N, C-alpha and C positions, 0 to 999 in steps of 0.2 A: 870521373866514375860514372857509369851509365846511368842516367836518370831512373829509367822504368825499375832497374834494380835497388836503387835507394828508397823509390818510392815504397816498393814491396816490402823492404825491412821496415821502413818507417811505420807504414800501415799494422804490420804484424805488431811490433813494439807498441806501438799508440793504443792497443787494446787493453793493456794492462794500466794505462797512465789514465787517472781520474781527470774529469774537466775541472773539478773544483777540490780543493782540500785546504785544511786550516795550514797547512805547509806548503805555500807557493811553489818551492823545488819539485814537489812531487808532481805537479802538473806539467815538468818539464821532464826532457830526457838527459842524459850524461852522453856527450859524444867525446870518443877517444880516439884519437888520430896516431897510430906508431910510425916514426921515421922509417921503418922499413915497408910500408904498403898495408898494414892492418888497420881495419876501421871496427869499433866496436861501439855499439849504442844499446844505453841501459835504460829499462824503464821501470818504474816500481809503484806500489801502494802500500796500503798496511798489509794486507796478507799474502801479496805476490810480487815477485820481481822476474824479469825478463832482460836476457843479453842476446845480441845479434852480433855476431862477429864474421867479418868476410875479409878477405882481401884481395888486390888486384889481380887481375889475371895476366898470364904471360902475352896474350895478344894486344895486350892493352900497351901502347907506345910511352916512352920515356917522357914524352912532352905530357902525356894524358896523366901519368903518375905524379908530374910536378904539380898539375893543374889542382888535382886531388888534394895533393898534400903541400899546404902553403909552406913557402921557405922560411923557417922559424928556427932557431936553434932548438935542439932536441932537449926535452926536459927530461927529470928523472923518470925512470923507468921506460926509458926509450920513447917517450911521448912527443909527438911534434906539436899535438894541439890538444887542448881537455877543456871543454866548457859546457854549460848546461843552459838548454834553450829550449823554446816551446815546440814540441816535436809536431803536434797537431797541425798548428800553424804552418811549420816548415812544409810538411807534407802536403798540406792544402796548396801552397803556392806552387810547389814542384809539379804538382799535378795539373795545373794550367799553363805552364811553359811551353815553348815549343822545341826548345833545345833537347839532343840527345844525350848530352853529358851533363855533369855539375861540378862546379868547383865552388869553394868556401874559402874564407879567411877571417880571422878575427881582428877587430880593430877597435882597441880600448875595452869597452865593455858591451860591443856587439859582434855579432857575426854576419857576414855578409855572403850571401848566397847569390849564385848566378847559375843561369841556363838559357841558353839561346841568346835572344834579345832582352832578358828580363833578368832583373836583379832586385833582391829585396833585403833588408838589414833589420834584424832581430835583436832585442835586448837579451844579454846573458847574465845569470846568476852566478856566484860563486861555487865553483865546482867542490871548494870542501866543505860546501853544506850539503852536497848530496849525499843520502845515507850510503854506507858502504852495503854491499851485496852479503847476503849469509855466506859465511865460509865453515859450517860444520864438517866435520868428518863424516865423510858419506860411505854406506855399506857398498857391497859390489852390486854393481848395475845388472837390470832383468832386460835383455832385449826383446821386443815384441814387435810385431807388425802395428804400424801406427792404423792401418785400416781397422784393424779388429778392435784395438784400443779406441778408438774413435768412435766407431759403430756401436760400441758398449755403453759409452757415456751419451751418445745421441740418441740411442735407441731407449733408454729407460728415463724419459724426462719426468715421469711421476717421482721418481727418486728425489729431484729438485724441489720436492714441495713439502716432503713429509718430516725431514731430520728438523724439527723446530729446536733450538737450544732451549735447555732448562734453565732454571735461574744460576746453575754452575757453570753452564757453557757446555755440558755434556751431549753427546750425540749430535752436536750442530755440523754433522757432516756426513760424507758418503764414504762407506767402506768399500774398499777395492781389494780384491785378492787375485793373483795371478798363480795358476799352479797346473802344473803337466800342460794339457791342452784345452784349458777351460780359463775363463775370464769370468768373475762374479762380481755385482755391485750390489750394495745392500744400503737400506735407509730404514731407520726406524723411529717411532715416538719415544719418548724418554721413559715412559711407563710399560714400553714393549707390549702392549697390547695391539697395535698395528703396526706390521712392517711390510716391508715389498724386497725381493730379490729377484735380480736378472742375472741370468747365466748365458754364456753363450761358448761356442766351440771356437777355438783358435785356429788360424790357417796352420799352425805348427807348434809342436810341443817345446815348452821352454824349459831349459836345464835346471833353473834354479826358479824359486818360488818368492813372492811378494805377496805383503799383506799390510795396510795401513789404511787409518780412517783420514780420508782428505778434508779438510775443512770447504764448507758447501761454496763460500766465495771463491775459492782457489780452485776448485773443481769446475765450477762457471767459467772462469777464465781461461782454464787448461782447454775446456771443450772449444771455446771462442777462437782461442789462437792456432790450435793444432788444425782447425778447418782450413786455415790460411796457408799452411806450411806444404811444400810439395813433396817434402822425402816420403820414403816408403817406409822405413823403420825407425823406432823410439828406443831408448833406454830409461827405465825408470828404476828409482832407488830411494831410499829414506837416509835421513842422517841417522848417525849411531846415538845422538840425543834423544831421538823421537820427537822432534818440534818440526821437522821440515822434510819435505820430499823435493827430489829433483828430477826433472825429465830433461833429456837432451836429444833434440831431433833435428838433424842436418845441422845447419848454420846457427841454430837457436839453442837457447838453455832456459829453463823455467824452473824457478823456486816458488814453492807453496807452503802453506802452514797447514799442519795437521791439526784436526779436531783434539780438544783437551776430553778427557772421561773415557771410560771404559765401553766399549760398545756392547749391546747385547748380543749373548753366543746364539744364535739362531739356531744351532745343532742341536740345542736343549729343547726346542719348540717343533722342528720339523726334521722327520726322519723318514726319508723315501722308501725305505725297508719295510716300515711298519704300514705303509699307506695301501689302499686298494686303488686299481687303476681303472678308469673309464674312458673308453676312446670314443671320441666324438669326430663328427665331421666339420672340417674348418670352414668350410663354405657356409653352411647351416649356421655353425657356432658364430662365426664373424658376421653374417647377415643378420642374425635376431640381435646382436649387440648393438650393430649400428641402428637397427629399426628402435631398439629401446633407447638409445642415445637422442634419435629425433623426436620421440614422444616424451621424454624427460630428460631434457638437457641438465648438465651438472649445475647444481645451487645447494643452496643450505637447507631447503625443504626435503630433499630426496636423497639424503647420503649414502644410505643403504640399499643393497642389492640382496634379493633372496634366492637362494637355488633350494629347490624343495623336490622330494622324490617323487616321480610320476610314473605312468605306465609306460614301460620302455624307454625312459629317459629322466630328464630333469625338466622342471618347469621354472622359468626364470621371472621374477616379479620385481617391481619397484613401482613407487608411486611418485607423484609431485603435485605441484600446484594445477598442471594442466590435465591431470586424470592418472589412472593407473595403467600400467602394462603388464601384461602375461603372455607367455609362450612357452610351447615346449620342444625341447630338442633331444633327439635320439641320442642314446648313449648305450654303449656295449662293455660290459654285461649291465643290465639295467638295476639301478640303486636299490638299497633294502628298503620297504615301506617306512615311512617316518624319517628318514633322513632330511634334515633341514640345514642350511648353511646361511649364514648373515655376514656380508662382506662390505667392505668399502666401495663404493658406487665406483668413485673416478679411477680407483686402483684396479679394479675388475676390468672395466673398458679400456684402461690402457694396456692390460696383460693381451684382452682379446683383439686387439687391432694389431699387435704384432705377431699372431699367428699366422704364418704362411705356408707351412710345409702341408704335405698330404695328410698327415695324421697329428692330431691333437690329441692330448691325454687329460685328464682331470686326475689328479692323486690327492685321494681324500682319506683321513685316519679318522677322525671324529669331529662332531660340529664344534667343539671346545678346542680343535687344533688348525693349523693353516691350511690352507687350501694351494696346491701348485697347479697350475696351468702351463704347460710344456708342448713343445714340437721336437723334431730331432735336434735343434741346435740352442733353442732359448727356453729358460725355465723362469717363470715368475711365480715367486711364493708370496701369498697375500694372507696374513693375520686374519682371524676372524674378529667381528665386532660381538663382543660378549655383554650381555644386559647385566647392569650393577643392580637390578631391582631384587 
């Protein structure tokens, strides 16, 4: 097998394999070699699992095929080899070899890898101890552009900090929905007084819809591995049992856990049709936000930003241990006198820095309702901070 191809597959699978675990077998990967030429490598952690499956290409010579597949009697299920070995050590060894191909063979409780002039022997564990992959009945897959799905995950990092689990574990996840030509991600605190939603327009419309709350750890791992996979499309679906979700992208398959508990229904909090729309200049709006961040870097002592109606626009205010910040930006139409909104500082800045189109709108219903910051493709919805006094 080509060394670069194997290193790439090992590197992707290694992203879901923990460095340490109470179960030593989870720090390794399961290698399965089919007698017909298929090679499958599987890695698992508590909430995620991933499998890479590839075959020898027709261009590879028979000698090369025999080099990759050790000449042993085929086991059950058409397996020529099945062993558990430390995937990250194997990857690191191969990365420093000078050969273009790789061969390996199992010898007793070890596996010997060779590439170029180098060879290394790794201890193996009993393959019977490796956990079985999730095998729930799955719903119909939804095919989507990988770039759109990945951008939605990557462009909403504020989501990863906000879904803190409650004592029951509810809301410890990220809600993802694909419907028509829109993808939406949402996160919330358990009391639903603060949440954020990110929406973006897809490259093409999806015939089917998908909605599920991904466990936060699963969502992080999925973001990590998708960044390394060159495929252009992916399919996503959930299990009929509502405990797992499955993503297939090129030669890779990913299983992740769904979060427990019912996610807050944001539609009861935010209704765009009831909002008044204020158009602002993106360059001015984002520049003011950047200046505010420089004066008041994010921290515990200034977690709130205030938007207050001013002449022909809004005044933006916040305070920190370094001082106070205040500046006015234009809005069309001007907001009514007396309008004042209090928002989470970090979420507000996160939304502002992603506004990159020619026109940005603020959607406001009332001080007790969420504020939406939107451009042509993206929408951030941030709930207000409401005083309990």
